[in-house]
C-alpha positions as a Markdown table, in Angstrom:
| # | Residue | x | y | z |
|---|---|---|---|---|
| 1 | Met | 0.0 | 0.0 | 0.0 |
| 2 | Lys | 1.3 | 3.5 | -0.9 |
| 3 | His | 2.1 | 5.7 | 2.1 |
| 4 | Asp | 0.0 | 8.5 | 0.5 |
| 5 | His | -3.0 | 6.3 | 1.3 |
| 6 | Ile | -2.0 | 5.4 | 4.9 |
| 7 | Arg | -3.0 | 8.8 | 6.4 |
| 8 | Pro | -6.6 | 8.7 | 5.1 |
| 9 | Leu | -6.9 | 5.1 | 6.1 |
| 10 | Leu | -5.7 | 5.8 | 9.7 |
| 11 | Val | -8.0 | 8.8 | 9.9 |
| 12 | Gly | -10.9 | 6.6 | 8.7 |
| 13 | Leu | -10.1 | 3.9 | 11.2 |
| 14 | Phe | -9.9 | 6.4 | 14.0 |
| 15 | Val | -13.3 | 7.9 | 13.1 |
| 16 | Leu | -14.8 | 4.5 | 12.9 |
| 17 | Phe | -13.4 | 3.5 | 16.3 |
| 18 | Ala | -14.7 | 6.8 | 17.8 |
| 19 | Ala | -18.2 | 6.1 | 16.3 |
| 20 | Val | -18.4 | 2.6 | 17.7 |
| 21 | Leu | -16.8 | 3.5 | 21.0 |
| 22 | Pro | -20.2 | 3.5 | 22.9 |
| 23 | Phe | -20.8 | -0.1 | 21.7 |
| 24 | Ile | -17.3 | -1.2 | 22.7 |
| 25 | Thr | -17.4 | 0.1 | 26.3 |
| 26 | Gly | -20.5 | -0.1 | 28.5 |
| 27 | Asn | -18.8 | 2.2 | 31.1 |
| 28 | Leu | -20.6 | 5.6 | 31.2 |
| 29 | Tyr | -17.6 | 7.1 | 33.0 |
| 30 | Tyr | -15.2 | 6.3 | 30.1 |
| 31 | Leu | -17.8 | 7.6 | 27.7 |
| 32 | His | -18.0 | 10.9 | 29.6 |
| 33 | Val | -14.2 | 11.3 | 29.5 |
| 34 | Ala | -14.3 | 10.7 | 25.7 |
| 35 | Thr | -17.1 | 13.3 | 25.4 |
| 36 | Ile | -15.0 | 15.8 | 27.3 |
| 37 | Ile | -12.1 | 15.2 | 25.0 |
| 38 | Gly | -14.3 | 15.9 | 22.1 |
| 39 | Val | -15.6 | 19.1 | 23.6 |
| 40 | Tyr | -12.1 | 20.4 | 24.4 |
| 41 | Trp | -11.0 | 19.5 | 20.8 |
| 42 | Val | -13.8 | 21.7 | 19.3 |
| 43 | Leu | -12.1 | 24.6 | 21.0 |
| 44 | Ile | -8.4 | 23.5 | 20.7 |
| 45 | Ala | -8.7 | 22.7 | 17.0 |
| 46 | Thr | -9.3 | 26.3 | 16.0 |
| 47 | Leu | -7.2 | 27.7 | 18.8 |
| 48 | Asn | -4.4 | 25.8 | 17.2 |
| 49 | Leu | -4.9 | 27.9 | 14.0 |
| 50 | Leu | -4.4 | 31.0 | 16.1 |
| 51 | Val | -1.5 | 29.8 | 18.2 |
| 52 | Gly | 0.2 | 27.3 | 15.9 |
| 53 | Phe | -0.4 | 28.8 | 12.5 |
| 54 | Thr | -0.5 | 32.5 | 13.0 |
| 55 | Gly | 1.7 | 32.6 | 16.1 |
| 56 | Gln | -0.7 | 34.6 | 18.3 |
| 57 | Leu | -0.3 | 33.5 | 22.0 |
| 58 | Ser | -3.9 | 33.5 | 23.3 |
| 59 | Val | -4.4 | 32.1 | 26.8 |
| 60 | Gly | -7.8 | 33.6 | 27.5 |
| 61 | His | -10.1 | 31.4 | 25.4 |
| 62 | Val | -11.6 | 30.1 | 28.7 |
| 63 | Gly | -13.4 | 33.4 | 28.8 |
| 64 | Leu | -15.1 | 32.7 | 25.5 |
| 65 | Leu | -15.8 | 29.2 | 26.7 |
| 66 | Ala | -17.6 | 30.6 | 29.8 |
| 67 | Ile | -19.6 | 33.1 | 27.7 |
| 68 | Gly | -20.7 | 30.3 | 25.4 |
| 69 | Ala | -21.7 | 28.1 | 28.3 |
| 70 | Tyr | -23.7 | 30.8 | 30.1 |
| 71 | Ala | -25.3 | 32.0 | 26.9 |
| 72 | Phe | -26.5 | 28.5 | 26.1 |
| 73 | Cys | -27.9 | 28.0 | 29.6 |
| 74 | Leu | -29.7 | 31.3 | 29.6 |
| 75 | Leu | -31.2 | 30.9 | 26.1 |
| 76 | Ala | -32.0 | 27.2 | 26.1 |
| 77 | Gly | -32.8 | 26.9 | 29.8 |
| 78 | Gly | -34.1 | 30.3 | 30.8 |
| 79 | Gln | -35.8 | 31.5 | 27.6 |
| 80 | Gly | -36.8 | 28.1 | 26.3 |
| 81 | Trp | -35.0 | 28.4 | 23.0 |
| 82 | Asn | -34.3 | 25.3 | 20.9 |
| 83 | Pro | -30.9 | 24.0 | 22.2 |
| 84 | Phe | -29.4 | 23.9 | 18.7 |
| 85 | Leu | -30.4 | 27.5 | 18.0 |
| 86 | Ala | -29.1 | 28.5 | 21.4 |
| 87 | Leu | -25.8 | 26.7 | 20.7 |
| 88 | Leu | -25.3 | 28.5 | 17.4 |
| 89 | Thr | -26.3 | 31.8 | 19.0 |
| 90 | Gly | -23.8 | 31.3 | 21.8 |
| 91 | Gly | -21.1 | 30.7 | 19.1 |
| 92 | Ala | -22.2 | 33.9 | 17.3 |
| 93 | Ile | -22.1 | 35.9 | 20.5 |
| 94 | Cys | -18.5 | 34.7 | 21.1 |
| 95 | Ala | -17.6 | 35.5 | 17.5 |
| 96 | Val | -18.8 | 39.1 | 18.0 |
| 97 | Ile | -16.9 | 39.4 | 21.3 |
| 98 | Gly | -13.8 | 37.9 | 19.6 |
| 99 | Leu | -14.1 | 40.6 | 17.0 |
| 100 | Leu | -14.5 | 43.4 | 19.6 |
| 101 | Leu | -11.6 | 42.0 | 21.6 |
| 102 | Gly | -9.4 | 41.3 | 18.5 |
| 103 | Leu | -9.8 | 44.7 | 16.9 |
| 104 | Pro | -7.6 | 46.5 | 19.5 |
| 105 | Ser | -5.6 | 43.6 | 21.0 |
| 106 | Leu | -4.3 | 42.0 | 17.8 |
| 107 | Arg | -2.4 | 45.2 | 17.1 |
| 108 | Leu | -0.2 | 44.5 | 20.1 |
| 109 | Pro | 3.0 | 42.5 | 19.9 |
| 110 | Gly | 2.9 | 38.8 | 20.9 |
| 111 | Phe | 3.6 | 39.0 | 24.7 |
| 112 | Tyr | 1.2 | 42.0 | 25.2 |
| 113 | Phe | -1.5 | 40.2 | 23.2 |
| 114 | Ala | -1.1 | 37.2 | 25.5 |
| 115 | Met | -1.5 | 39.5 | 28.5 |
| 116 | Ala | -4.6 | 41.1 | 27.0 |
| 117 | Thr | -6.3 | 37.7 | 26.4 |
| 118 | Leu | -5.3 | 36.6 | 30.0 |
| 119 | Ala | -6.9 | 39.8 | 31.3 |
| 120 | Phe | -10.0 | 39.1 | 29.3 |
| 121 | Gly | -10.2 | 35.6 | 30.9 |
| 122 | Leu | -9.9 | 37.0 | 34.4 |
| 123 | Ile | -12.5 | 39.7 | 33.7 |
| 124 | Val | -15.1 | 37.1 | 32.5 |
| 125 | Ser | -14.4 | 34.9 | 35.5 |
| 126 | Glu | -14.9 | 37.7 | 37.9 |
| 127 | Leu | -18.1 | 39.0 | 36.1 |
| 128 | Ala | -19.5 | 35.5 | 36.2 |
| 129 | Leu | -19.1 | 35.5 | 39.9 |
| 130 | Ala | -20.2 | 39.0 | 40.6 |
| 131 | Glu | -23.2 | 39.5 | 38.3 |
| 132 | Gln | -25.6 | 37.3 | 40.2 |
| 133 | Trp | -28.7 | 38.7 | 38.5 |
| 134 | Leu | -27.5 | 37.1 | 35.3 |
| 135 | Thr | -25.3 | 34.1 | 36.2 |
| 136 | Asn | -26.6 | 33.3 | 39.8 |
| 137 | Gly | -23.1 | 33.9 | 41.0 |
| 138 | Ser | -21.4 | 31.1 | 42.9 |
| 139 | Val | -24.7 | 29.2 | 43.0 |
| 140 | Gly | -24.5 | 28.6 | 39.3 |
| 141 | Met | -27.2 | 27.3 | 37.0 |
| 142 | Pro | -28.4 | 24.0 | 35.5 |
| 143 | Ala | -27.5 | 23.2 | 31.9 |
| 144 | Pro | -30.3 | 22.0 | 29.6 |
| 145 | Ser | -29.9 | 18.8 | 27.5 |
| 146 | Phe | -30.5 | 18.4 | 23.8 |
| 147 | Pro | -33.6 | 16.8 | 22.4 |
| 148 | Ala | -33.8 | 13.1 | 21.4 |
| 149 | Pro | -31.9 | 11.2 | 20.3 |
| 150 | Phe | -29.1 | 13.4 | 21.8 |
| 151 | Asp | -30.6 | 13.4 | 25.3 |
| 152 | Thr | -28.7 | 10.2 | 26.4 |
| 153 | Pro | -25.0 | 9.9 | 27.2 |
| 154 | Trp | -24.6 | 7.9 | 24.0 |
| 155 | Gly | -26.5 | 10.3 | 21.8 |
| 156 | Phe | -24.7 | 13.4 | 23.3 |
| 157 | Tyr | -21.4 | 11.7 | 22.6 |
| 158 | Trp | -22.3 | 11.2 | 19.0 |
| 159 | Leu | -23.4 | 14.8 | 18.7 |
| 160 | Val | -20.1 | 16.0 | 20.1 |
| 161 | Leu | -18.2 | 13.6 | 17.8 |
| 162 | Gly | -20.1 | 14.9 | 14.7 |
| 163 | Ile | -19.3 | 18.6 | 15.6 |
| 164 | Ala | -15.7 | 17.7 | 16.4 |
| 165 | Ile | -15.3 | 16.0 | 13.0 |
| 166 | Phe | -16.9 | 18.9 | 11.2 |
| 167 | Val | -14.6 | 21.4 | 13.0 |
| 168 | Thr | -11.6 | 19.3 | 12.2 |
| 169 | Trp | -12.5 | 19.1 | 8.5 |
| 170 | Met | -12.9 | 22.9 | 8.4 |
| 171 | Thr | -9.5 | 23.6 | 10.1 |
| 172 | Ala | -7.8 | 21.0 | 7.9 |
| 173 | Asn | -9.1 | 22.7 | 4.8 |
| 174 | Leu | -8.1 | 26.2 | 6.0 |
| 175 | Ala | -4.6 | 25.0 | 6.8 |
| 176 | Arg | -4.1 | 23.1 | 3.6 |
| 177 | Phe | -4.9 | 25.8 | 1.1 |
| 178 | Met | -4.4 | 29.6 | 0.6 |
| 179 | Trp | -5.4 | 30.6 | 4.1 |
| 180 | Gly | -3.0 | 28.1 | 5.7 |
| 181 | Arg | -0.1 | 29.3 | 3.6 |
| 182 | Ala | -0.9 | 32.9 | 4.6 |
| 183 | Met | -1.1 | 32.0 | 8.3 |
| 184 | Val | 2.2 | 30.2 | 8.2 |
| 185 | Ala | 3.9 | 33.0 | 6.3 |
| 186 | Leu | 2.5 | 35.5 | 8.9 |
| 187 | Arg | 3.8 | 33.3 | 11.7 |
| 188 | Asp | 7.3 | 32.9 | 10.3 |
| 189 | Ser | 7.9 | 36.5 | 9.2 |
| 190 | Thr | 5.4 | 39.4 | 9.0 |
| 191 | Val | 7.8 | 41.3 | 6.7 |
| 192 | Ala | 7.9 | 38.4 | 4.2 |
| 193 | Ala | 4.1 | 37.9 | 4.5 |
| 194 | Ser | 3.4 | 41.6 | 3.8 |
| 195 | Ser | 5.8 | 41.5 | 0.8 |
| 196 | Val | 3.6 | 38.9 | -0.9 |
| 197 | Ala | 0.4 | 40.8 | -0.2 |
| 198 | Val | -0.8 | 38.8 | 2.8 |
| 199 | Pro | -3.3 | 40.9 | 4.8 |
| 200 | Ile | -1.6 | 40.5 | 8.2 |
| 201 | Tyr | -4.1 | 42.2 | 10.5 |
| 202 | Phe | -7.2 | 40.9 | 8.6 |
| 203 | Thr | -5.9 | 37.3 | 8.6 |
| 204 | Lys | -5.2 | 37.4 | 12.4 |
| 205 | Leu | -8.6 | 38.9 | 13.1 |
| 206 | Met | -10.6 | 36.4 | 11.0 |
| 207 | Val | -8.8 | 33.5 | 12.6 |
| 208 | Phe | -9.5 | 35.0 | 16.1 |
| 209 | Val | -13.1 | 35.4 | 15.3 |
| 210 | Phe | -13.4 | 31.9 | 13.9 |
| 211 | Ser | -11.8 | 30.5 | 17.0 |
| 212 | Gly | -14.1 | 32.6 | 19.1 |
| 213 | Phe | -17.2 | 31.1 | 17.4 |
| 214 | Thr | -16.0 | 27.5 | 18.0 |
| 215 | Ala | -15.1 | 28.4 | 21.6 |
| 216 | Gly | -18.7 | 29.4 | 22.1 |
| 217 | Ile | -20.0 | 26.2 | 20.6 |
| 218 | Ala | -17.6 | 24.3 | 22.8 |
| 219 | Gly | -19.0 | 26.3 | 25.8 |
| 220 | Gly | -22.5 | 25.1 | 25.2 |
| 221 | Leu | -21.4 | 21.5 | 24.8 |
| 222 | Tyr | -19.3 | 21.8 | 27.9 |
| 223 | Ala | -22.3 | 23.1 | 29.9 |
| 224 | Thr | -24.4 | 20.1 | 28.9 |
| 225 | Ser | -21.6 | 17.6 | 29.6 |
| 226 | Gln | -21.3 | 19.0 | 33.2 |
| 227 | Thr | -25.1 | 19.3 | 33.6 |
| 228 | Tyr | -24.5 | 22.2 | 36.0 |
| 229 | Ile | -22.1 | 25.2 | 35.7 |
| 230 | Thr | -20.6 | 27.6 | 38.2 |
| 231 | Pro | -17.8 | 30.2 | 37.8 |
| 232 | Asp | -15.4 | 27.7 | 39.4 |
| 233 | Ala | -15.6 | 25.6 | 36.2 |
| 234 | Phe | -14.0 | 28.4 | 34.2 |
| 235 | Ile | -10.8 | 29.2 | 36.1 |
| 236 | Val | -8.0 | 31.0 | 34.2 |
| 237 | Asn | -5.8 | 27.9 | 34.6 |
| 238 | Leu | -8.1 | 26.1 | 32.1 |
| 239 | Gly | -7.2 | 28.6 | 29.4 |
| 240 | Ile | -3.5 | 28.0 | 30.1 |
| 241 | Tyr | -4.1 | 24.2 | 29.9 |
| 242 | Phe | -5.6 | 24.8 | 26.4 |
| 243 | Phe | -2.4 | 26.5 | 25.4 |
| 244 | Val | -0.3 | 23.7 | 27.0 |
| 245 | Ala | -2.4 | 21.1 | 25.0 |
| 246 | Ile | -1.3 | 22.7 | 21.8 |
| 247 | Ile | 2.4 | 22.7 | 22.8 |
| 248 | Ile | 2.2 | 19.1 | 23.8 |
| 249 | Gly | 0.5 | 18.1 | 20.5 |
| 250 | Gly | 2.7 | 20.3 | 18.4 |
| 251 | Arg | 2.1 | 23.8 | 17.0 |
| 252 | Gly | 1.1 | 24.1 | 13.4 |
| 253 | Val | 0.0 | 20.5 | 13.1 |
| 254 | Ile | -3.8 | 19.8 | 12.7 |
| 255 | Ile | -4.1 | 16.4 | 14.5 |
| 256 | Gly | -1.2 | 16.7 | 16.9 |
| 257 | Pro | -3.0 | 18.9 | 19.5 |
| 258 | Phe | -5.7 | 16.3 | 19.7 |
| 259 | Ile | -3.2 | 14.3 | 21.8 |
| 260 | Gly | -2.8 | 17.4 | 24.0 |
| 261 | Ala | -6.6 | 17.6 | 24.3 |
| 262 | Ala | -6.8 | 13.9 | 25.3 |
| 263 | Val | -4.1 | 14.5 | 28.0 |
| 264 | Leu | -5.9 | 17.6 | 29.2 |
| 265 | Ala | -9.1 | 15.8 | 29.8 |
| 266 | Ala | -7.7 | 12.5 | 31.0 |
| 267 | Ile | -5.2 | 13.6 | 33.6 |
| 268 | Pro | -7.8 | 14.7 | 36.2 |
| 269 | Glu | -9.5 | 11.4 | 35.8 |
| 270 | Leu | -6.4 | 9.2 | 35.8 |
| 271 | Val | -4.7 | 10.7 | 38.8 |
| 272 | Gly | -7.9 | 10.2 | 40.9 |
| 273 | Pro | -6.9 | 10.8 | 44.5 |
| 274 | Leu | -4.0 | 13.0 | 43.4 |
| 275 | Ala | -6.3 | 15.4 | 41.6 |
| 276 | Lys | -5.0 | 18.3 | 43.7 |
| 277 | Tyr | -1.6 | 17.8 | 42.0 |
| 278 | Gly | -3.2 | 18.1 | 38.6 |
| 279 | Thr | -1.2 | 21.3 | 37.8 |
| 280 | Phe | 2.0 | 19.5 | 38.8 |
| 281 | Phe | 1.3 | 16.7 | 36.3 |
| 282 | Tyr | 0.5 | 19.2 | 33.5 |
| 283 | Gly | 3.7 | 21.0 | 34.2 |
| 284 | Phe | 5.8 | 17.8 | 34.3 |
| 285 | Ile | 4.4 | 16.6 | 31.0 |
| 286 | Leu | 5.0 | 20.0 | 29.4 |
| 287 | Leu | 8.6 | 20.0 | 30.7 |
| 288 | Met | 9.3 | 16.5 | 29.3 |
| 289 | Val | 7.8 | 17.5 | 25.9 |
| 290 | Val | 9.8 | 20.7 | 25.7 |
| 291 | Leu | 13.0 | 18.9 | 26.6 |
| 292 | Leu | 12.5 | 15.7 | 24.6 |
| 293 | Leu | 10.1 | 16.7 | 21.8 |
| 294 | Pro | 10.4 | 20.4 | 21.2 |
| 295 | Gly | 8.0 | 20.2 | 18.3 |
| 296 | Gly | 5.4 | 18.1 | 20.2 |
| 297 | Phe | 3.9 | 14.7 | 19.3 |
| 298 | Gly | 2.6 | 16.1 | 16.1 |
| 299 | Glu | 6.1 | 16.8 | 14.8 |
| 300 | Leu | 7.1 | 13.3 | 15.8 |
| 301 | Ile | 4.2 | 11.8 | 13.8 |
| 302 | Ser | 5.1 | 14.0 | 10.8 |
| 303 | Asn | 8.7 | 12.9 | 10.9 |
| 304 | Leu | 7.8 | 9.3 | 11.1 |
| 305 | Ala | 5.4 | 9.7 | 8.1 |
| 306 | Leu | 8.2 | 11.6 | 6.1 |
| 307 | Lys | 10.6 | 8.8 | 6.9 |
| 308 | Leu | 8.2 | 6.1 | 5.7 |
| 309 | Arg | 7.6 | 8.2 | 2.5 |
| 310 | Arg | 11.3 | 8.4 | 1.8 |
| 311 | Gln | 11.7 | 4.7 | 2.3 |
| 312 | Asp | 8.9 | 4.1 | -0.1 |
| 313 | Gln | 10.5 | 6.3 | -2.7 |
| 314 | Ala | 13.8 | 4.6 | -2.3 |
| 315 | Ser | 12.2 | 1.2 | -2.6 |
| 316 | Thr | 10.5 | 2.2 | -5.9 |
| 317 | Ser | 13.5 | 3.9 | -7.5 |
| 318 | Ile | 14.3 | 2.8 | -11.0 |
| 319 | Glu | 17.7 | 1.1 | -11.4 |
| 320 | Pro | 19.3 | 0.9 | -14.9 |
| 321 | Asp | 19.8 | -2.5 | -16.5 |
| 322 | Leu | 23.6 | -2.4 | -17.0 |
| 323 | Gly | 23.7 | -5.7 | -18.7 |
| 324 | Ala | 21.2 | -4.7 | -21.4 |
| 325 | Leu | 23.0 | -1.4 | -21.8 |
| 326 | Gln | 26.4 | -3.1 | -22.4 |
| 327 | Ala | 24.8 | -5.6 | -24.8 |
| 328 | Ala | 23.3 | -2.7 | -26.8 |
| 329 | Ile | 26.7 | -0.9 | -27.0 |
| 330 | Arg | 28.4 | -4.1 | -28.2 |
| 331 | Gly | 25.7 | -4.6 | -30.8 |
| 332 | Lys | 26.3 | -1.2 | -32.2 |
| 333 | Arg | 30.1 | -1.9 | -32.5 |
C-alpha cells in the first residue's frame, strides 16, 4: 500500500473507532471522558490555528468558553430556545466578542497580546461570579440537555463527535490551502508575508473570530456535559491548559494537538486521589515534551510519516539494467 493512502486510512479507522466506542465500552464514565475530550477538541482545533499557524499566543479562550456556556444555559434553559439554535447563538455571540476583543488587542506584539487575552479571561471569570442577576453567581445554574436522540450519554457523545469531526474538517481545509499558507507566512515573518500581499491584520482577526465562534460552541457543549455550571468551572488555569495542550501536541499540526486535548481531559480522571496535584502533572508533561520533543507529538508523527515516505520512494526507485546497456553498446560496435 502506498504511504499516501496510509493517512486517510488511519483517519478513517480512528473515526470508525470513535463512532463505535459507545458499543465497545459499556462504562458511562469512560464515555463521559471521551465526550469531554471531544468538547475540548472543538475549542483547541481552532485555537491551534491562532497559536500554531498565526503565532498569536492566546491564553484567555476560557473566557469565551464561559460566555458560550452561560449564553447556552440562559437561552435554552431560561428562555426556552431550541438547544441547537441556542448553541449557534452562543457561538455567534462569542464570535462578535472575539471581533471586539481582537480589533484593538491584535495590534499588540505577541507578549502583550497574550496578556490582553489573559486579562479578558480574568474579567469574564470575575463577572460570572459578581453578576448574580445574570449568572446566579457562585450558586451557578443547571444546563439543559439536547432533544432526542441526543438526550442520552450515547446520543450526546455522537453529537459532540459529529461537531468535532466537522470542525476538524474545516480547520484542515483552512490549513491546507491559501489561508493556511498565509497564516504560516505570517507566523514565520510578518515582513515576508506583507511583501507577498498577505493581509496580516485581517488574517489574524478572521482566525481569532473563527476560534471565538467554535469556543462558544464548545462552551454550550461543555455546559451540557457538566449538567451544572458555576464560575469555578472556568478558572483561568483552564485557558492555560488549552495552550499547553497545543504545545504538547505540536504547534502548526492539525491532528497533533488532539493528543494534548486527550491528555488535558484524561489527567484529572487518571490521577484520581492525586487530583490536587493536577497542575504538577500538567507542568511535568509540558517540561518533558519541551526537553525531549520540542515540536510536540505532532512533529514526531510527521517525521515518522516523512521517513516512511522516503523509504517508499527509495524502494520504488528505477535502477538501470547495466547488462542490457552493455549488450546494446556491443551490438552497435
